[in-house]
C-alpha positions as CSV (number, residue, x, y, z in Angstrom):
1,M,-33.8,6.9,-12.6
2,T,-35.9,4.3,-10.8
3,G,-36.0,3.7,-7.0
4,P,-33.6,0.7,-7.0
5,E,-31.2,2.5,-9.4
6,T,-31.2,5.5,-7.1
7,Q,-30.4,3.3,-4.1
8,L,-27.5,1.6,-5.9
9,A,-26.2,5.0,-7.2
10,R,-26.2,6.3,-3.6
11,V,-24.0,3.4,-2.5
12,A,-21.6,3.9,-5.4
13,Q,-21.4,7.6,-4.5
14,L,-20.5,6.9,-0.9
15,L,-17.7,4.6,-2.1
16,E,-16.4,7.4,-4.4
17,V,-16.1,9.8,-1.5
18,N,-14.3,7.1,0.7
19,R,-17.2,6.3,3.0
20,P,-17.2,2.5,2.9
21,E,-18.8,1.9,6.2
22,Q,-21.8,4.1,5.2
23,A,-21.9,2.3,1.9
24,L,-22.2,-1.1,3.6
25,A,-24.9,0.3,5.8
26,E,-26.8,1.4,2.7
27,V,-26.4,-2.0,1.0
28,D,-27.7,-3.7,4.2
29,R,-30.9,-1.6,3.9
30,L,-31.6,-2.6,0.3
31,P,-34.8,-4.6,-0.3
32,A,-34.5,-8.3,-0.4
33,G,-34.7,-8.6,-4.2
34,L,-32.1,-5.9,-4.8
35,A,-29.8,-7.0,-2.0
36,T,-29.0,-10.3,-3.9
37,S,-28.5,-8.6,-7.2
38,Q,-25.1,-8.8,-8.9
39,A,-24.7,-5.0,-8.6
40,A,-25.3,-5.2,-4.8
41,F,-22.7,-8.0,-4.4
42,R,-20.2,-5.9,-6.4
43,L,-20.8,-2.8,-4.2
44,R,-20.6,-4.8,-1.0
45,A,-17.4,-6.5,-2.1
46,A,-15.9,-3.1,-3.1
47,A,-16.7,-1.5,0.3
48,L,-15.2,-4.5,2.2
49,T,-12.1,-4.2,0.0
50,V,-11.6,-0.6,1.0
51,L,-11.9,-1.7,4.7
52,D,-9.4,-4.5,4.1
53,R,-11.9,-7.0,5.4
54,W,-10.4,-9.8,3.2
55,D,-12.3,-12.8,4.8
56,D,-15.6,-11.0,4.3
57,V,-14.6,-10.0,0.7
58,V,-14.0,-13.7,0.0
59,T,-17.4,-14.7,1.5
60,V,-19.3,-12.0,-0.4
61,A,-17.6,-12.6,-3.7
62,R,-18.3,-16.3,-3.5
63,Q,-21.9,-15.7,-2.5
64,G,-22.3,-13.3,-5.5
65,L,-20.8,-15.8,-7.9
66,A,-23.1,-18.5,-6.6
67,E,-26.1,-16.3,-6.9
68,S,-25.4,-14.6,-10.3
69,G,-22.9,-16.8,-12.0
70,P,-19.5,-15.9,-13.4
71,D,-18.7,-12.2,-13.1
72,A,-15.3,-10.5,-13.9
73,E,-15.5,-7.9,-11.1
74,L,-16.5,-10.4,-8.4
75,L,-13.8,-12.8,-9.5
76,G,-11.3,-10.0,-9.4
77,R,-12.3,-9.1,-5.9
78,L,-12.0,-12.7,-4.9
79,G,-8.5,-12.9,-6.4
80,L,-7.5,-9.7,-4.6
81,A,-8.7,-10.9,-1.3
82,L,-7.1,-14.4,-1.6
83,R,-3.8,-12.7,-2.5
84,H,-4.0,-10.7,0.7
85,R,-4.7,-14.0,2.6
86,R,-1.5,-15.4,0.8
87,E,-3.6,-18.1,-1.0
88,H,-1.8,-17.5,-4.2
89,A,-2.9,-20.5,-6.2
90,P,-6.7,-20.0,-5.8
91,A,-6.1,-16.2,-6.3
92,E,-4.5,-16.9,-9.6
93,R,-7.3,-19.2,-10.7
94,A,-9.9,-16.5,-9.8
95,L,-8.0,-13.8,-11.7
96,L,-7.5,-16.0,-14.8
97,D,-11.2,-16.8,-14.8
98,A,-11.9,-13.0,-14.6
99,L,-9.5,-12.2,-17.4
100,A,-11.1,-14.9,-19.5
101,I,-14.3,-12.9,-19.3
102,E,-12.7,-9.4,-19.7
103,P,-9.2,-9.9,-21.1
104,E,-8.7,-6.1,-21.7
105,N,-9.8,-4.9,-18.2
106,P,-6.9,-2.7,-16.9
107,W,-7.9,-3.3,-13.2
108,L,-7.9,-7.0,-13.6
109,L,-4.6,-7.0,-15.4
110,C,-3.2,-4.9,-12.5
111,Q,-4.5,-7.4,-9.9
112,Y,-2.8,-10.2,-11.8
113,A,0.4,-8.1,-12.0
114,D,0.3,-7.5,-8.3
115,L,-0.1,-11.2,-7.6
116,C,2.9,-12.0,-9.9
117,A,5.0,-9.4,-8.2
118,A,4.1,-10.8,-4.8
119,V,5.4,-14.3,-5.7
120,G,8.5,-12.9,-7.4
121,Q,7.5,-13.2,-11.0
122,T,8.5,-9.6,-11.7
123,D,9.1,-10.0,-15.5
124,K,5.5,-11.3,-16.0
125,A,4.2,-8.6,-13.7
126,E,5.9,-5.9,-15.8
127,R,4.3,-7.3,-19.0
128,L,0.9,-7.3,-17.4
129,A,1.3,-3.8,-16.0
130,A,2.5,-2.6,-19.5
131,R,-0.7,-4.1,-21.1
132,A,-2.8,-2.3,-18.5
133,A,-0.9,1.0,-19.0
134,A,-1.5,0.8,-22.7
135,L,-5.2,0.6,-22.1
136,A,-5.5,3.1,-19.2
137,P,-2.1,4.9,-18.6
138,E,-3.4,7.1,-15.8
139,A,-5.6,4.6,-13.9
140,P,-4.8,4.5,-10.2
141,A,-4.4,0.7,-10.3
142,V,-1.8,1.1,-13.1
143,F,0.3,3.5,-11.0
144,A,0.0,1.3,-8.0
145,S,1.1,-1.8,-9.9
146,R,4.0,-0.1,-11.5
147,F,5.1,1.2,-8.0
148,Q,4.8,-2.3,-6.5
149,I,6.9,-3.8,-9.2
150,A,9.6,-1.2,-8.7
151,Y,9.4,-1.7,-5.0
152,V,9.8,-5.5,-5.3
153,R,12.8,-5.0,-7.6
154,G,14.4,-2.7,-5.0
155,D,14.5,0.3,-7.4
156,D,13.7,3.1,-5.0
157,R,14.3,5.8,-7.5
158,A,11.8,4.4,-10.0
159,A,9.3,3.8,-7.2
160,E,9.6,7.4,-6.1
161,R,9.3,8.7,-9.7
162,I,6.1,6.6,-10.2
163,A,4.7,7.8,-6.9
164,Q,5.3,11.4,-8.0
165,E,3.6,10.7,-11.3
166,F,0.6,9.1,-9.5
167,L,0.3,12.1,-7.1
168,G,0.5,14.5,-10.0
169,A,-2.3,12.8,-11.9
170,W,-4.4,12.2,-8.8
171,P,-3.5,14.8,-6.2
172,G,-6.3,13.9,-3.7
173,N,-6.1,10.1,-4.1
174,P,-5.3,8.5,-0.8
175,A,-3.5,5.6,-2.4
176,A,-1.3,8.2,-4.3
177,L,-0.6,10.0,-1.1
178,A,0.3,6.8,0.7
179,L,2.6,5.6,-2.0
180,H,4.3,9.0,-2.0
181,G,4.8,8.5,1.7
182,V,6.2,5.0,1.2
183,A,8.7,6.3,-1.4
184,A,9.7,9.2,0.8
185,A,10.3,7.0,3.8
186,R,12.4,4.6,1.7
187,R,14.5,7.6,0.6
188,G,14.9,8.8,4.2
189,R,12.6,11.8,3.9
190,V,10.6,11.0,7.1
191,G,9.0,14.5,7.3
192,T,7.6,14.2,3.8
193,A,6.5,10.7,4.5
194,H,4.7,11.8,7.7
195,R,2.8,14.6,5.9
196,A,1.8,12.3,3.0
197,F,0.5,9.5,5.3
198,G,-1.4,12.1,7.3
199,Q,-3.0,13.5,4.2
200,A,-3.9,9.9,3.1
201,T,-5.5,9.3,6.5
202,A,-7.5,12.5,6.2
203,Q,-8.8,11.4,2.8
204,A,-9.6,7.8,3.8
205,P,-10.1,7.8,7.6
206,A,-11.6,4.3,7.5
207,D,-8.3,2.8,6.2
208,T,-6.4,1.6,9.3
209,D,-3.2,0.9,7.2
210,Y,-2.9,4.6,6.4
211,A,-3.5,5.5,10.1
212,D,-0.8,3.0,11.2
213,A,1.6,4.3,8.6
214,A,1.0,7.9,9.7
215,W,1.6,7.0,13.3
216,E,4.8,5.1,12.5
217,S,6.1,7.9,10.3
218,R,5.3,10.3,13.2
219,V,7.7,8.2,15.3
220,H,10.5,8.3,12.8
221,A,10.1,12.1,12.3
222,H,10.6,12.8,16.0
223,P,13.6,15.1,16.8
224,L,15.2,12.5,19.1
225,L,15.6,10.2,16.1
226,L,17.2,12.8,13.9
227,P,20.7,11.1,14.2
228,L,19.2,7.9,12.8
229,R,17.9,9.3,9.5
230,P,21.0,8.2,7.6
231,L,20.1,4.7,8.8
232,Y,16.6,5.0,7.4
233,R,18.0,6.3,4.1
234,L,20.8,3.8,3.5
235,G,19.5,0.8,5.5
236,M,21.3,-1.1,8.3
237,F,23.6,-3.2,6.0
238,R,24.9,-0.3,3.9
239,T,25.3,2.0,6.9
240,W,27.3,-0.8,8.7
241,L,29.5,-1.3,5.7
242,L,30.3,2.4,5.4
243,A,31.1,2.8,9.1
244,V,33.3,-0.3,9.3
245,G,35.0,0.6,6.0
246,L,35.8,4.1,7.3
247,I,37.2,2.8,10.5
248,V,39.4,0.3,8.6
249,L,40.5,3.1,6.2
250,L,41.4,5.5,9.0
251,N,43.5,2.8,10.7
252,A,45.2,1.9,7.4
253,I,46.4,5.5,6.8
254,G,47.7,5.8,10.4
255,L,44.9,8.0,11.9
256,K,44.4,5.6,14.8
257,V,43.1,8.2,17.2
258,L,40.6,9.4,14.7
259,A,39.6,5.9,14.0
260,G,39.1,5.2,17.7
261,L,37.0,8.3,18.1
262,F,34.9,7.3,15.1
263,G,34.6,3.8,16.4
264,L,33.3,5.1,19.8
265,A,30.9,7.4,17.9
266,W,29.7,4.4,15.9
267,L,29.2,2.4,19.1
268,L,27.1,5.2,20.7
269,F,25.1,5.4,17.4
270,C,24.4,1.7,17.6
271,V,23.3,1.9,21.2
272,W,21.1,4.9,20.4
273,S,19.5,3.1,17.5
274,W,18.5,0.3,19.9
275,I,17.3,2.5,22.8
276,A,15.7,5.5,21.1
277,P,13.0,4.1,18.8
278,P,11.2,2.1,21.5
279,L,11.4,5.1,23.8
280,V,10.1,7.6,21.2
281,R,7.4,5.1,20.1
282,R,6.1,4.9,23.7
283,M,6.2,8.7,24.0
284,V,4.3,9.2,20.7
285,L,1.8,6.4,21.4
286,G,1.0,8.1,24.8
287,R,0.1,11.4,23.1
288,W,-1.7,9.6,20.2
289,R,-4.0,7.8,22.6
290,A,-4.5,10.9,24.7
């Protein structure tokens, strides 16, 4: 392997072990000729993607395309970053241009599926994800897209099943751990969610989204918020319907005293749901910063 190839391989290896900041530093140290190569632009855009630096991803991808001409990966990175900036029309144009070059690329199909899911085109997103799954059924991007589609549809059971499949296939993958945490949180299992987000943060310490999710799940897992766990599991609207329905039912069958007691308990529950989370958040934040 030649000198330039060794340098690029070192950057790629740093990305594989979730060290994007070090990878960027290595790219910045490349000699002038190599720093403007297509491979260097790809690696730089990939590292910035891991760091969620979407404006920089857009800049680097466009620079790379201007320097080296049409490239499926750079167009895919551009589409991904523009989606995160909510610039959906140019994101779709970039992804379609990428797919025109590599129509059977599973990662690109998943990026387009995620874009479609983000704008509510879930049927189209499912077809794209199915195409990607047929090509690479256990690719992380495929699992992530399938999860996103289930999440958008509000199918928490399917999302949880996909997250478990993802974690089974990729047990150390930070994205798999994070999606497992999201699914657990949606189902009211805040302890499981907290552990999953903590493990995702340990695997990818540079990802601030994982760290924020770990902190938030730590708040919800606090013992003072134990009475509120049914609220996390069922959601505000369904919990309110059940509570009001039970009060009406108790009144209808003549158990007015019991209905009154339950109504008082419900009022106290509502007050606690307003007071406790900010209080616990302040307590946990103080220890987190300490």
